N, CA and C atoms of all chains as a GROMACS GRO file, in nm:
protein
  621
    1UNK      N    1   9.743  -9.971   9.059
    1UNK     CA    2   9.718 -10.103   8.999
    1UNK      C    3   9.695 -10.204   9.113
    2UNK      N    4   9.580 -10.275   9.106
    2UNK     CA    5   9.556 -10.378   9.204
    2UNK      C    6   9.634 -10.506   9.169
    3UNK      N    7   9.668 -10.581   9.271
    3UNK     CA    8   9.737 -10.708   9.243
    3UNK      C    9   9.720 -10.806   9.358
    4UNK      N   10   9.739 -10.933   9.330
    4UNK     CA   11   9.729 -11.033   9.434
    4UNK      C   12   9.866 -11.098   9.461
    5UNK      N   13   9.968 -11.016   9.455
    5UNK     CA   14  10.104 -11.066   9.472
    5UNK      C   15  10.125 -11.126   9.612
    6UNK      N   16  10.074 -11.054   9.710
    6UNK     CA   17  10.092 -11.102   9.848
    6UNK      C   18  10.029 -11.241   9.870
    7UNK      N   19   9.907 -11.258   9.815
    7UNK     CA   20   9.840 -11.387   9.832
    7UNK      C   21   9.920 -11.499   9.764
    8UNK      N   22   9.967 -11.468   9.643
    8UNK     CA   23  10.044 -11.570   9.570
    8UNK      C   24  10.176 -11.601   9.641
    9UNK      N   25  10.236 -11.497   9.693
    9UNK     CA   26  10.364 -11.519   9.764
    9UNK      C   27  10.342 -11.599   9.893
   10UNK      N   28  10.235 -11.563   9.964
   10UNK     CA   29  10.205 -11.640  10.086
   10UNK      C   30  10.176 -11.785  10.055
   11UNK      N   31  10.099 -11.807   9.947
   11UNK     CA   32  10.066 -11.945   9.909
   11UNK      C   33  10.193 -12.023   9.876
   12UNK      N   34  10.291 -11.951   9.816
   12UNK     CA   35  10.417 -12.018   9.779
   12UNK      C   36  10.511 -12.030   9.897
   13UNK      N   37  10.472 -11.975  10.013
   13UNK     CA   38  10.556 -11.985  10.131
   13UNK      C   39  10.686 -11.908  10.120
   14UNK      N   40  10.682 -11.796  10.052
   14UNK     CA   41  10.804 -11.718  10.031
   14UNK      C   42  10.797 -11.589  10.109
   15UNK      N   43  10.912 -11.540  10.152
   15UNK     CA   44  10.920 -11.410  10.214
   15UNK      C   45  10.935 -11.304  10.103
   16UNK      N   46  10.917 -11.179  10.139
   16UNK     CA   47  10.938 -11.072  10.041
   16UNK      C   48  11.081 -11.077   9.990
   17UNK      N   49  11.172 -11.106  10.079
   17UNK     CA   50  11.314 -11.108  10.044
   17UNK      C   51  11.343 -11.222   9.942
   18UNK      N   52  11.274 -11.335   9.965
   18UNK     CA   53  11.294 -11.449   9.870
   18UNK      C   54  11.248 -11.410   9.730
   19UNK      N   55  11.128 -11.349   9.727
   19UNK     CA   56  11.072 -11.311   9.595
   19UNK      C   57  11.158 -11.204   9.531
   20UNK      N   58  11.205 -11.110   9.614
   20UNK     CA   59  11.289 -11.001   9.565
   20UNK      C   60  11.416 -11.059   9.498
   21UNK      N   61  11.474 -11.156   9.570
   21UNK     CA   62  11.595 -11.220   9.517
   21UNK      C   63  11.568 -11.292   9.386
   22UNK      N   64  11.449 -11.354   9.378
   22UNK     CA   65  11.418 -11.432   9.257
   22UNK      C   66  11.400 -11.345   9.136
   23UNK      N   67  11.349 -11.222   9.155
   23UNK     CA   68  11.326 -11.134   9.038
   23UNK      C   69  11.425 -11.019   9.035
   24UNK      N   70  11.527 -11.024   9.120
   24UNK     CA   71  11.636 -10.929   9.120
   24UNK      C   72  11.595 -10.782   9.140
   25UNK      N   73  11.516 -10.764   9.247
   25UNK     CA   74  11.486 -10.628   9.291
   25UNK      C   75  11.504 -10.625   9.441
   26UNK      N   76  11.483 -10.508   9.502
   26UNK     CA   77  11.498 -10.501   9.649
   26UNK      C   78  11.368 -10.547   9.717
   27UNK      N   79  11.383 -10.588   9.844
   27UNK     CA   80  11.263 -10.629   9.920
   27UNK      C   81  11.164 -10.513   9.928
   28UNK      N   82  11.217 -10.389   9.937
   28UNK     CA   83  11.129 -10.273   9.945
   28UNK      C   84  11.040 -10.260   9.821
   29UNK      N   85  11.099 -10.299   9.707
   29UNK     CA   86  11.019 -10.290   9.582
   29UNK      C   87  10.902 -10.386   9.586
   30UNK      N   88  10.929 -10.510   9.631
   30UNK     CA   89  10.818 -10.608   9.645
   30UNK      C   90  10.714 -10.558   9.743
   31UNK      N   91  10.762 -10.502   9.854
   31UNK     CA   92  10.668 -10.448   9.954
   31UNK      C   93  10.585 -10.337   9.895
   32UNK      N   94  10.644 -10.249   9.817
   32UNK     CA   95  10.574 -10.134   9.760
   32UNK      C   96  10.470 -10.185   9.657
   33UNK      N   97  10.504 -10.287   9.582
   33UNK     CA   98  10.409 -10.343   9.484
   33UNK      C   99  10.291 -10.406   9.558
   34UNK      N  100  10.322 -10.483   9.660
   34UNK     CA  101  10.215 -10.551   9.736
   34UNK      C  102  10.120 -10.449   9.802
   35UNK      N  103  10.175 -10.339   9.844
   35UNK     CA  104  10.090 -10.234   9.907
   35UNK      C  105  10.028 -10.144   9.804
   36UNK      N  106  10.051 -10.177   9.677
   36UNK     CA  107   9.994 -10.102   9.560
   36UNK      C  108  10.038  -9.954   9.563
   37UNK      N  109  10.160  -9.933   9.606
   37UNK     CA  110  10.216  -9.798   9.605
   37UNK      C  111  10.312  -9.780   9.488
   38UNK      N  112  10.343  -9.888   9.423
   38UNK     CA  113  10.433  -9.882   9.306
   38UNK      C  114  10.389  -9.979   9.201
   39UNK      N  115  10.374  -9.927   9.078
   39UNK     CA  116  10.341 -10.014   8.965
   39UNK      C  117  10.471 -10.060   8.899
   40UNK      N  118  10.492 -10.190   8.889
   40UNK     CA  119  10.619 -10.236   8.833
   40UNK      C  120  10.625 -10.208   8.681
   41UNK      N  121  10.748 -10.211   8.632
   41UNK     CA  122  10.768 -10.196   8.489
   41UNK      C  123  10.714 -10.321   8.420
   42UNK      N  124  10.698 -10.311   8.289
   42UNK     CA  125  10.649 -10.428   8.213
   42UNK      C  126  10.746 -10.542   8.228
   43UNK      N  127  10.876 -10.509   8.228
   43UNK     CA  128  10.978 -10.614   8.243
   43UNK      C  129  10.964 -10.689   8.375
   44UNK      N  130  10.945 -10.613   8.484
   44UNK     CA  131  10.933 -10.677   8.613
   44UNK      C  132  10.800 -10.753   8.625
   45UNK      N  133  10.695 -10.698   8.567
   45UNK     CA  134  10.565 -10.768   8.566
   45UNK      C  135  10.579 -10.901   8.494
   46UNK      N  136  10.652 -10.904   8.384
   46UNK     CA  137  10.675 -11.030   8.310
   46UNK      C  138  10.755 -11.128   8.398
   47UNK      N  139  10.854 -11.074   8.467
   47UNK     CA  140  10.936 -11.160   8.552
   47UNK      C  141  10.852 -11.223   8.664
   48UNK      N  142  10.764 -11.139   8.723
   48UNK     CA  143  10.682 -11.189   8.834
   48UNK      C  144  10.583 -11.293   8.784
   49UNK      N  145  10.523 -11.262   8.664
   49UNK     CA  146  10.429 -11.357   8.606
   49UNK      C  147  10.498 -11.490   8.575
   50UNK      N  148  10.620 -11.482   8.524
   50UNK     CA  149  10.694 -11.604   8.489
   50UNK      C  150  10.727 -11.682   8.617
   51UNK      N  151  10.760 -11.608   8.722
   51UNK     CA  152  10.796 -11.675   8.847
   51UNK      C  153  10.675 -11.751   8.902
   52UNK      N  154  10.558 -11.687   8.895
   52UNK     CA  155  10.438 -11.754   8.951
   52UNK      C  156  10.366 -11.839   8.843
   53UNK      N  157  10.427 -11.845   8.729
   53UNK     CA  158  10.375 -11.927   8.619
   53UNK      C  159  10.228 -11.896   8.590
   54UNK      N  160  10.208 -11.766   8.569
   54UNK     CA  161  10.071 -11.722   8.534
   54UNK      C  162  10.086 -11.607   8.434
   55UNK      N  163   9.972 -11.553   8.391
   55UNK     CA  164   9.978 -11.442   8.296
   55UNK      C  165   9.982 -11.312   8.376
   56UNK      N  166  10.032 -11.206   8.312
   56UNK     CA  167  10.044 -11.078   8.382
   56UNK      C  168   9.903 -11.036   8.430
   57UNK      N  169   9.802 -11.056   8.345
   57UNK     CA  170   9.669 -11.008   8.381
   57UNK      C  171   9.605 -11.092   8.494
   58UNK      N  172   9.664 -11.207   8.523
   58UNK     CA  173   9.618 -11.284   8.640
   58UNK      C  174   9.672 -11.225   8.768
   59UNK      N  175   9.786 -11.158   8.756
   59UNK     CA  176   9.854 -11.103   8.870
   59UNK      C  177   9.820 -10.957   8.897
   60UNK      N  178   9.806 -10.884   8.789
   60UNK     CA  179   9.778 -10.739   8.802
   60UNK      C  180   9.643 -10.704   8.742
   61UNK      N  181   9.571 -10.618   8.813
   61UNK     CA  182   9.440 -10.580   8.766
   61UNK      C  183   9.433 -10.425   8.763
   62UNK      N  184   9.438 -10.369   8.644
   62UNK     CA  185   9.437 -10.222   8.637
   62UNK      C  186   9.308 -10.163   8.694
   63UNK      N  187   9.321 -10.059   8.770
   63UNK     CA  188   9.204  -9.990   8.826
   63UNK      C  189   9.167  -9.877   8.734
   64UNK      N  190   9.064  -9.897   8.654
   64UNK     CA  191   9.021  -9.792   8.563
   64UNK      C  192   8.932  -9.694   8.638
   65UNK      N  193   8.900  -9.583   8.571
   65UNK     CA  194   8.817  -9.478   8.634
   65UNK      C  195   8.689  -9.540   8.690
   66UNK      N  196   8.655  -9.502   8.810
   66UNK     CA  197   8.529  -9.552   8.870
   66UNK      C  198   8.553  -9.673   8.959
   67UNK      N  199   8.668  -9.736   8.941
   67UNK     CA  200   8.702  -9.850   9.025
   67UNK      C  201   8.792  -9.803   9.138
   68UNK      N  202   8.794  -9.881   9.243
   68UNK     CA  203   8.883  -9.844   9.353
   68UNK      C  204   9.027  -9.877   9.316
   69UNK      N  205   9.118  -9.791   9.356
   69UNK     CA  206   9.260  -9.813   9.323
   69UNK      C  207   9.325  -9.900   9.427
   70UNK      N  208  10.701 -12.367   8.965
   70UNK     CA  209  10.737 -12.231   9.012
   70UNK      C  210  10.886 -12.226   9.042
   71UNK      N  211  10.946 -12.115   9.002
   71UNK     CA  212  11.091 -12.099   9.024
   71UNK      C  213  11.119 -12.085   9.172
   72UNK      N  214  11.240 -12.117   9.209
   72UNK     CA  215  11.284 -12.103   9.348
   72UNK      C  216  11.406 -12.014   9.353
   73UNK      N  217  11.417 -11.940   9.463
   73UNK     CA  218  11.536 -11.856   9.476
   73UNK      C  219  11.652 -11.947   9.512
   74UNK      N  220  11.771 -11.898   9.483
   74UNK     CA  221  11.888 -11.975   9.524
   74UNK      C  222  11.987 -11.886   9.597
   75UNK      N  223  12.091 -11.948   9.650
   75UNK     CA  224  12.184 -11.875   9.734
   75UNK      C  225  12.252 -11.764   9.657
   76UNK      N  226  12.283 -11.789   9.528
   76UNK     CA  227  12.361 -11.689   9.454
   76UNK      C  228  12.279 -11.559   9.435
   77UNK      N  229  12.147 -11.574   9.410
   77UNK     CA  230  12.070 -11.449   9.390
   77UNK      C  231  12.055 -11.376   9.524
   78UNK      N  232  12.039 -11.453   9.632
   78UNK     CA  233  12.030 -11.389   9.766
   78UNK      C  234  12.159 -11.318   9.798
   79UNK      N  235  12.274 -11.383   9.765
   79UNK     CA  236  12.402 -11.322   9.789
   79UNK      C  237  12.416 -11.194   9.706
   80UNK      N  238  12.366 -11.201   9.579
   80UNK     CA  239  12.378 -11.084   9.492
   80UNK      C  240  12.306 -10.963   9.552
   81UNK      N  241  12.183 -10.989   9.605
   81UNK     CA  242  12.109 -10.880   9.666
   81UNK      C  243  12.178 -10.826   9.790
   82UNK      N  244  12.234 -10.918   9.867
   82UNK     CA  245  12.306 -10.878   9.990
   82UNK      C  246  12.429 -10.795   9.951
   83UNK      N  247  12.498 -10.841   9.847
   83UNK     CA  248  12.616 -10.768   9.798
   83UNK      C  249  12.575 -10.626   9.752
   84UNK      N  250  12.460 -10.621   9.680
   84UNK     CA  251  12.412 -10.492   9.630
   84UNK      C  252  12.391 -10.394   9.747
   85UNK      N  253  12.329 -10.448   9.855
   85UNK     CA  254  12.301 -10.366   9.972
   85UNK      C  255  12.430 -10.318  10.034
   86UNK      N  256  12.528 -10.408  10.044
   86UNK     CA  257  12.656 -10.377  10.105
   86UNK      C  258  12.728 -10.269  10.021
   87UNK      N  259  12.730 -10.287   9.893
   87UNK     CA  260  12.797 -10.191   9.804
   87UNK      C  261  12.733 -10.053   9.812
   88UNK      N  262  12.600 -10.053   9.820
   88UNK     CA  263  12.531  -9.924   9.829
   88UNK      C  264  12.566  -9.853   9.958
   89UNK      N  265  12.566  -9.928  10.069
   89UNK     CA  266  12.605  -9.869  10.198
   89UNK      C  267  12.745  -9.817  10.191
   90UNK      N  268  12.834  -9.894  10.128
   90UNK     CA  269  12.974  -9.855  10.118
   90UNK      C  270  12.989  -9.727  10.036
   91UNK      N  271  12.912  -9.719   9.923
   91UNK     CA  272  12.918  -9.598   9.838
   91UNK      C  273  12.881  -9.475   9.914
   92UNK      N  274  12.762  -9.480   9.979
   92UNK     CA  275  12.714  -9.360  10.046
   92UNK      C  276  12.796  -9.335  10.174
   93UNK      N  277  12.849  -9.442  10.234
   93UNK     CA  278  12.937  -9.428  10.349
   93UNK      C  279  13.063  -9.351  10.311
   94UNK      N  280  13.121  -9.387  10.195
   94UNK     CA  281  13.241  -9.316  10.147
   94UNK      C  282  13.217  -9.169  10.137
   95UNK      N  283  13.105  -9.132  10.072
   95UNK     CA  284  13.074  -8.988  10.055
   95UNK      C  285  13.057  -8.921  10.190
   96UNK      N  286  12.979  -8.987  10.279
   96UNK     CA  287  12.951  -8.924  10.410
   96UNK      C  288  13.080  -8.903  10.489
   97UNK      N  289  13.164  -9.004  10.491
   97UNK     CA  290  13.290  -8.996  10.570
   97UNK      C  291  13.380  -8.892  10.506
   98UNK      N  292  13.386  -8.891  10.370
   98UNK     CA  293  13.477  -8.796  10.300
   98UNK      C  294  13.431  -8.653  10.326
   99UNK      N  295  13.301  -8.629  10.322
   99UNK     CA  296  13.252  -8.492  10.345
   99UNK      C  297  13.276  -8.451  10.490
  100UNK      N  298  13.247  -8.541  10.583
  100UNK     CA  299  13.269  -8.510  10.725
  100UNK      C  300  13.415  -8.482  10.754
  101UNK      N  301  13.503  -8.572  10.702
  101UNK     CA  302  13.648  -8.553  10.722
  101UNK      C  303  13.699  -8.427  10.655
  102UNK      N  304  13.648  -8.403  10.534
  102UNK     CA  305  13.689  -8.284  10.458
  102UNK      C  306  13.654  -8.156  10.534
  103UNK      N  307  13.532  -8.152  10.591
  103UNK     CA  308  13.490  -8.036  10.668
  103UNK      C  309  13.575  -8.022  10.793
  104UNK      N  310  13.602  -8.135  10.857
  104UNK     CA  311  13.681  -8.130  10.984
  104UNK      C  312  13.822  -8.080  10.954
  105UNK      N  313  13.881  -8.129  10.844
  105UNK     CA  314  14.017  -8.089  10.810
  105UNK      C  315  14.024  -7.938  10.774
  106UNK      N  316  13.914  -7.892  10.706
  106UNK     CA  317  13.909  -7.750  10.674
  106UNK      C  318  13.902  -7.669  10.802
  107UNK      N  319  13.821  -7.720  10.895
  107UNK     CA  320  13.804  -7.653  11.026
  107UNK      C  321  13.937  -7.646  11.100
  108UNK      N  322  14.019  -7.751  11.084
  108UNK     CA  323  14.148  -7.753  11.154
  108UNK      C  324  14.259  -7.694  11.066
  109UNK      N  325  14.220  -7.611  10.970
  109UNK     CA  326  14.314  -7.540  10.888
  109UNK      C  327  14.402  -7.629  10.801
  110UNK      N  328  14.344  -7.733  10.749
  110UNK     CA  329  14.415  -7.822  10.653
  110UNK      C  330  14.326  -7.831  10.527
  111UNK      N  331  14.313  -7.722  10.456
  111UNK     CA  332  14.216  -7.721  10.342
  111UNK      C  333  14.259  -7.813  10.231
  112UNK      N  334  14.389  -7.823  10.201
  112UNK     CA  335  14.433  -7.907  10.088
  112UNK      C  336  14.410  -8.056  10.119
  113UNK      N  337  14.445  -8.091  10.244
  113UNK     CA  338  14.423  -8.233  10.284
  113UNK      C  339  14.273  -8.261  10.284
  114UNK      N  340  14.194  -8.165  10.330
  114UNK     CA  341  14.047  -8.182  10.332
  114UNK      C  342  13.994  -8.206  10.196
  115UNK      N  343  14.047  -8.128  10.098
  115UNK     CA  344  14.000  -8.140   9.957
  115UNK      C  345  14.040  -8.277   9.902
  116UNK      N  346  14.165  -8.320   9.938
  116UNK     CA  347  14.213  -8.450   9.889
  116UNK      C  348  14.123  -8.564   9.941
  117UNK      N  349  14.089  -8.554  10.071
  117UNK     CA  350  14.003  -8.660  10.132
  117UNK      C  351  13.866  -8.659  10.065
  118UNK      N  352  13.816  -8.538  10.039
  118UNK     CA  353  13.686  -8.524   9.973
  118UNK      C  354  13.687  -8.593   9.837
  119UNK      N  355  13.794  -8.571   9.760
  119UNK     CA  356  13.802  -8.631   9.626
  119UNK      C  357  13.824  -8.780   9.632
  120UNK      N  358  13.896  -8.826   9.734
  120UNK     CA  359  13.910  -8.974   9.753
  120UNK      C  360  13.772  -9.036   9.772
  121UNK      N  361  13.688  -8.969   9.854
  121UNK     CA  362  13.553  -9.018   9.878
  121UNK      C  363  13.472  -9.019   9.750
  122UNK      N  364  13.480  -8.913   9.672
  122UNK     CA  365  13.405  -8.903   9.547
  122UNK      C  366  13.450  -9.016   9.451
  123UNK      N  367  13.581  -9.032   9.438
  123UNK     CA  368  13.634  -9.135   9.348
  123UNK      C  369  13.597  -9.275   9.395
  124UNK      N  370  13.598  -9.296   9.526
  124UNK     CA  371  13.558  -9.426   9.582
  124UNK      C  372  13.410  -9.452   9.548
  125UNK      N  373  13.327  -9.350   9.562
  125UNK     CA  374  13.184  -9.363   9.531
  125UNK      C  375  13.164  -9.411   9.386
  126UNK      N  376  13.231  -9.342   9.294
  126UNK     CA  377  13.215  -9.380   9.150
  126UNK      C  378  13.288  -9.511   9.120
  127UNK      N  379  13.400  -9.533   9.189
  127UNK     CA  380  13.473  -9.659   9.172
  127UNK      C  381  13.389  -9.779   9.206
  128UNK      N  382  13.318  -9.769   9.319
  128UNK     CA  383  13.230  -9.880   9.361
  128UNK      C  384  13.112  -9.893   9.264
  129UNK      N  385  13.056  -9.777   9.228
  129UNK     CA  386  12.937  -9.776   9.140
  129UNK      C  387  12.969  -9.845   9.005
  130UNK      N  388  13.076  -9.798   8.943
  130UNK     CA  389  13.106  -9.850   8.807
  130UNK      C  390  13.192  -9.978   8.812
  131UNK      N  391  13.252 -10.006   8.928
  131UNK     CA  392  13.343 -10.119   8.937
  131UNK      C  393  13.268 -10.250   8.963
  132UNK      N  394  13.145 -10.240   9.014
  132UNK     CA  395  13.072 -10.365   9.042
  132UNK      C  396  13.005 -10.416   8.915
  133UNK      N  397  12.997 -10.546   8.905
  133UNK     CA  398  12.940 -10.602   8.780
  133UNK      C  399  12.789 -10.584   8.772
  134UNK      N  400  12.719 -10.606   8.882
  134UNK     CA  401  12.571 -10.598   8.878
  134UNK      C  402  12.522 -10.456   8.898
  135UNK      N  403  12.390 -10.439   8.876
  135UNK     CA  404  12.331 -10.309   8.897
  135UNK      C  405  12.306 -10.289   9.048
  136UNK      N  406  12.340 -10.169   9.097
  136UNK     CA  407  12.324 -10.145   9.242
  136UNK      C  408  12.189 -10.085   9.276
  137UNK      N  409  12.114 -10.044   9.175
  137UNK     CA  410  11.986  -9.983   9.199
  137UNK      C  411  11.879 -10.057   9.118
  138UNK      N  412  11.761 -10.070   9.171
  138UNK     CA  413  11.656 -10.138   9.093
  138UNK      C  414  11.561 -10.034   9.034
  139UNK      N  415  11.458 -10.084   8.963
  139UNK     CA  416  11.372  -9.991   8.889
  139UNK      C  417  11.295  -9.895   8.978
  140UNK      N  418  11.260  -9.941   9.104
  140UNK     CA  419  11.189  -9.848   9.193
  140UNK      C  420  11.280  -9.735   9.240
  141UNK      N  421  11.408  -9.766   9.262
  141UNK     CA  422  11.503  -9.661   9.299
  141UNK      C  423  11.506  -9.555   9.189
  142UNK      N  424  11.510  -9.603   9.064
  142UNK     CA  425  11.515  -9.510   8.950
  142UNK      C  426  11.384  -9.429   8.941
  143UNK      N  427  11.271  -9.495   8.965
  143UNK     CA  428  11.144  -9.424   8.962
  143UNK      C  429  11.138  -9.318   9.072
  144UNK      N  430  11.189  -9.352   9.191
  144UNK     CA  431  11.190  -9.257   9.300
  144UNK      C  432  11.278  -9.139   9.265
  145UNK      N  433  11.397  -9.168   9.204
  145UNK     CA  434  11.487  -9.061   9.163
  145UNK      C  435  11.420  -8.969   9.064
  146UNK      N  436  11.344  -9.026   8.967
  146UNK     CA  437  11.274  -8.943   8.871
  146UNK      C  438  11.172  -8.852   8.939
  147UNK      N  439  11.097  -8.911   9.033
  147UNK     CA  440  10.995  -8.828   9.100
  147UNK      C  441  11.058  -8.723   9.189
  148UNK      N  442  11.168  -8.760   9.256
  148UNK     CA  443  11.238  -8.662   9.340
  148UNK      C  444  11.294  -8.547   9.254
  149UNK      N  445  11.343  -8.583   9.135
  149UNK     CA  446  11.395  -8.481   9.042
  149UNK      C  447  11.283  -8.390   8.998
  150UNK      N  448  11.165  -8.445   8.970
  150UNK     CA  449  11.050  -8.361   8.930
  150UNK      C  450  11.015  -8.264   9.040
  151UNK      N  451  11.011  -8.314   9.166
  151UNK     CA  452  10.976  -8.227   9.278
  151UNK      C  453  11.083  -8.117   9.294
  152UNK      N  454  11.209  -8.157   9.280
  152UNK     CA  455  11.317  -8.060   9.292
  152UNK      C  456  11.306  -7.952   9.187
  153UNK      N  457  11.277  -7.992   9.064
  153UNK     CA  458  11.266  -7.894   8.955
  153UNK      C  459  11.143  -7.802   8.976
  154UNK      N  460  11.039  -7.860   9.033
  154UNK     CA  461  10.920  -7.779   9.063
  154UNK      C  462  10.953  -7.673   9.167
  155UNK      N  463  11.024  -7.714   9.274
  155UNK     CA  464  11.061  -7.620   9.380
  155UNK      C  465  11.156  -7.513   9.322
  156UNK      N  466  11.255  -7.560   9.239
  156UNK     CA  467  11.349  -7.464   9.179
  156UNK      C  468  11.274  -7.365   9.089
  157UNK      N  469  11.175  -7.414   9.016
  157UNK     CA  470  11.100  -7.322   8.927
  157UNK      C  471  11.024  -7.221   9.009
  158UNK      N  472  10.961  -7.263   9.119
  158UNK     CA  473  10.886  -7.169   9.204
  158UNK      C  474  10.982  -7.066   9.263
  159UNK      N  475  11.097  -7.112   9.308
  159UNK     CA  476  11.194  -7.018   9.369
  159UNK      C  477  11.241  -6.917   9.264
  160UNK      N  478  11.269  -6.967   9.140
  160UNK     CA  479  11.316  -6.879   9.037
  160UNK      C  480  11.211  -6.778   8.993
  161UNK      N  481  11.090  -6.824   8.970
  161UNK     CA  482  10.984  -6.735   8.923
  161UNK      C  483  10.956  -6.626   9.025
  162UNK      N  484  10.936  -6.668   9.151
  162UNK     CA  485  10.905  -6.572   9.256
  162UNK      C  486  11.029  -6.486   9.291
  163UNK      N  487  11.141  -6.554   9.306
  163UNK     CA  488  11.266  -6.486   9.346
  163UNK      C  489  11.311  -6.384   9.243
  164UNK      N  490  11.312  -6.421   9.115
  164UNK     CA  491  11.359  -6.330   9.011
  164UNK      C  492  11.267  -6.209   9.001
  165UNK      N  493  11.136  -6.235   9.008
  165UNK     CA  494  11.040  -6.125   8.998
  165UNK      C  495  11.056  -6.029   9.113
  166UNK      N  496  11.068  -6.086   9.234
  166UNK     CA  497  11.086  -6.003   9.351
  166UNK      C  498  11.214  -5.920   9.343
  167UNK      N  499  11.323  -5.987   9.300
  167UNK     CA  500  11.452  -5.913   9.287
  167UNK      C  501  11.440  -5.800   9.188
  168UNK      N  502  11.373  -5.823   9.074
  168UNK     CA  503  11.358  -5.717   8.974
  168UNK      C  504  11.274  -5.600   9.030
  169UNK      N  505  11.167  -5.637   9.100
  169UNK     CA  506  11.075  -5.534   9.155
  169UNK      C  507  11.142  -5.449   9.257
  170UNK      N  508  11.210  -5.509   9.356
  170UNK     CA  509  11.269  -5.429   9.462
  170UNK      C  510  11.384  -5.343   9.408
  171UNK      N  511  11.449  -5.392   9.301
  171UNK     CA  512  11.556  -5.312   9.240
  171UNK      C  513  11.492  -5.192   9.166
  172UNK      N  514  11.387  -5.219   9.087
  172UNK     CA  515  11.322  -5.115   9.010
  172UNK      C  516  11.261  -5.008   9.101
  173UNK      N  517  11.210  -5.050   9.217
  173UNK     CA  518  11.145  -4.955   9.306
  173UNK      C  519  11.244  -4.892   9.408
  174UNK      N  520  11.371  -4.926   9.390
  174UNK     CA  521  11.476  -4.874   9.481
  174UNK      C  522  11.449  -4.908   9.627
  175UNK      N  523  11.391  -5.019   9.651
  175UNK     CA  524  11.360  -5.057   9.789
  175UNK      C  525  11.478  -5.130   9.854
  176UNK      N  526  11.550  -5.203   9.773
  176UNK     CA  527  11.653  -5.289   9.828
  176UNK      C  528  11.752  -5.325   9.717
  177UNK      N  529  11.877  -5.327   9.753
  177UNK     CA  530  11.975  -5.368   9.656
  177UNK      C  531  12.006  -5.516   9.673
  178UNK      N  532  11.971  -5.593   9.571
  178UNK     CA  533  11.986  -5.736   9.581
  178UNK      C  534  12.134  -5.775   9.586
  179UNK      N  535  12.178  -5.845   9.692
  179UNK     CA  536  12.319  -5.880   9.705
  179UNK      C  537  12.365  -5.971   9.591
  180UNK      N  538  12.493  -5.960   9.550
  180UNK     CA  539  12.541  -6.043   9.438
  180UNK      C  540  12.522  -6.191   9.464
  181UNK      N  541  12.526  -6.232   9.591
  181UNK     CA  542  12.512  -6.376   9.619
  181UNK      C  543  12.371  -6.424   9.579
  182UNK      N  544  12.270  -6.338   9.603
  182UNK     CA  545  12.133  -6.378   9.566
  182UNK      C  546  12.118  -6.380   9.415
  183UNK      N  547  12.168  -6.273   9.347
  183UNK     CA  548  12.157  -6.271   9.202
  183UNK      C  549  12.235  -6.391   9.143
  184UNK      N  550  12.350  -6.421   9.200
  184UNK     CA  551  12.428  -6.536   9.153
  184UNK      C  552  12.348  -6.664   9.165
  185UNK      N  553  12.277  -6.678   9.279
  185UNK     CA  554  12.197  -6.800   9.302
  185UNK      C  555  12.088  -6.808   9.197
  186UNK      N  556  12.026  -6.692   9.168
  186UNK     CA  557  11.915  -6.691   9.068
  186UNK      C  558  11.967  -6.727   8.930
  187UNK      N  559  12.084  -6.672   8.896
  187UNK     CA  560  12.145  -6.710   8.767
  187UNK      C  561  12.180  -6.859   8.765
  188UNK      N  562  12.218  -6.911   8.880
  188UNK     CA  563  12.244  -7.055   8.894
  188UNK      C  564  12.118  -7.136   8.859
  189UNK      N  565  12.004  -7.087   8.910
  189UNK     CA  566  11.878  -7.158   8.879
  189UNK      C  567  11.848  -7.150   8.728
  190UNK      N  568  11.875  -7.033   8.670
  190UNK     CA  569  11.854  -7.017   8.524
  190UNK      C  570  11.941  -7.118   8.448
  191UNK      N  571  12.068  -7.131   8.495
  191UNK     CA  572  12.159  -7.225   8.429
  191UNK      C  573  12.108  -7.368   8.444
  192UNK      N  574  12.052  -7.396   8.562
  192UNK     CA  575  11.996  -7.530   8.585
  192UNK      C  576  11.887  -7.564   8.485
  193UNK      N  577  11.798  -7.467   8.462
  193UNK     CA  578  11.689  -7.492   8.368
  193UNK      C  579  11.740  -7.495   8.226
  194UNK      N  580  11.846  -7.419   8.194
  194UNK     CA  581  11.907  -7.429   8.061
  194UNK      C  582  11.960  -7.568   8.039
  195UNK      N  583  12.032  -7.624   8.136
  195UNK     CA  584  12.083  -7.759   8.126
  195UNK      C  585  11.967  -7.859   8.111
  196UNK      N  586  11.863  -7.839   8.188
  196UNK     CA  587  11.747  -7.927   8.179
  196UNK      C  588  11.688  -7.922   8.037
  197UNK      N  589  11.677  -7.802   7.981
  197UNK     CA  590  11.622  -7.789   7.845
  197UNK      C  591  11.706  -7.862   7.742
  198UNK      N  592  11.837  -7.847   7.753
  198UNK     CA  593  11.930  -7.910   7.660
  198UNK      C  594  11.918  -8.065   7.677
  199UNK      N  595  11.918  -8.109   7.802
  199UNK     CA  596  11.908  -8.254   7.826
  199UNK      C  597  11.779  -8.311   7.775
  200UNK      N  598  11.672  -8.237   7.794
  200UNK     CA  599  11.540  -8.284   7.750
  200UNK      C  600  11.538  -8.294   7.597
  201UNK      N  601  11.590  -8.189   7.533
  201UNK     CA  602  11.592  -8.188   7.384
  201UNK      C  603  11.675  -8.303   7.331
  202UNK      N  604  11.790  -8.324   7.394
  202UNK     CA  605  11.880  -8.432   7.351
  202UNK      C  606  11.812  -8.569   7.368
  203UNK      N  607  11.748  -8.589   7.482
  203UNK     CA  608  11.685  -8.718   7.506
  203UNK      C  609  11.566  -8.740   7.413
  204UNK      N  610  11.495  -8.631   7.383
  204UNK     CA  611  11.379  -8.642   7.293
  204UNK      C  612  11.426  -8.680   7.155
  205UNK      N  613  11.539  -8.623   7.114
  205UNK     CA  614  11.590  -8.654   6.979
  205UNK      C  615  11.636  -8.800   6.968
  206UNK      N  616  11.667  -8.859   7.081
  206UNK     CA  617  11.715  -9.000   7.080
  206UNK      C  618  11.603  -9.101   7.097
  207UNK      N  619  11.483  -9.052   7.138
  207UNK     CA  620  11.378  -9.152   7.166
  207UNK      C  621  11.282  -9.167   7.051
   0.00000   0.00000   0.00000
């Protein structure tokens, strides 16, 4: 799943640890999501979207067949 | 936009500390248990081992917050799948080889090996029961 979490976090001037603390996961989880190595659960996706005050689909972009992952 | 606060940061830091403490208890208990067995103190070694185990679960269940996040659980699931795959390969190949060498009188499979293979069978039986139980609940 593609996402622009890193850009949004950078724009907000937050570290991975700050964001992790805000949504109650480990820093490694935020790092894995940003590197697109881990797709968050729906619950965490909602938390992240709420944190950045946007919709889930603004944050995450599913890579369907034929698109780059 | 929401902002992080000190209490959430402290919670994450506490989670990390508790996790280190949990696995530290197990590591120290196992090391001490082995050392005590080596120095001919098997009962004391076993007691230390159990203190470590109880401390591990005491910290795990005694803390109010969750010590693992969803990625930890996802990693555990994937690691379990890989483990079961390896166990299945060992059982399929190992059991067949054991039956063949016995049937052909080439080698007498030691009880330890047969015991291990039956252990794998038991593991898959438990997996089957757990899977059926979870399916019935979902």
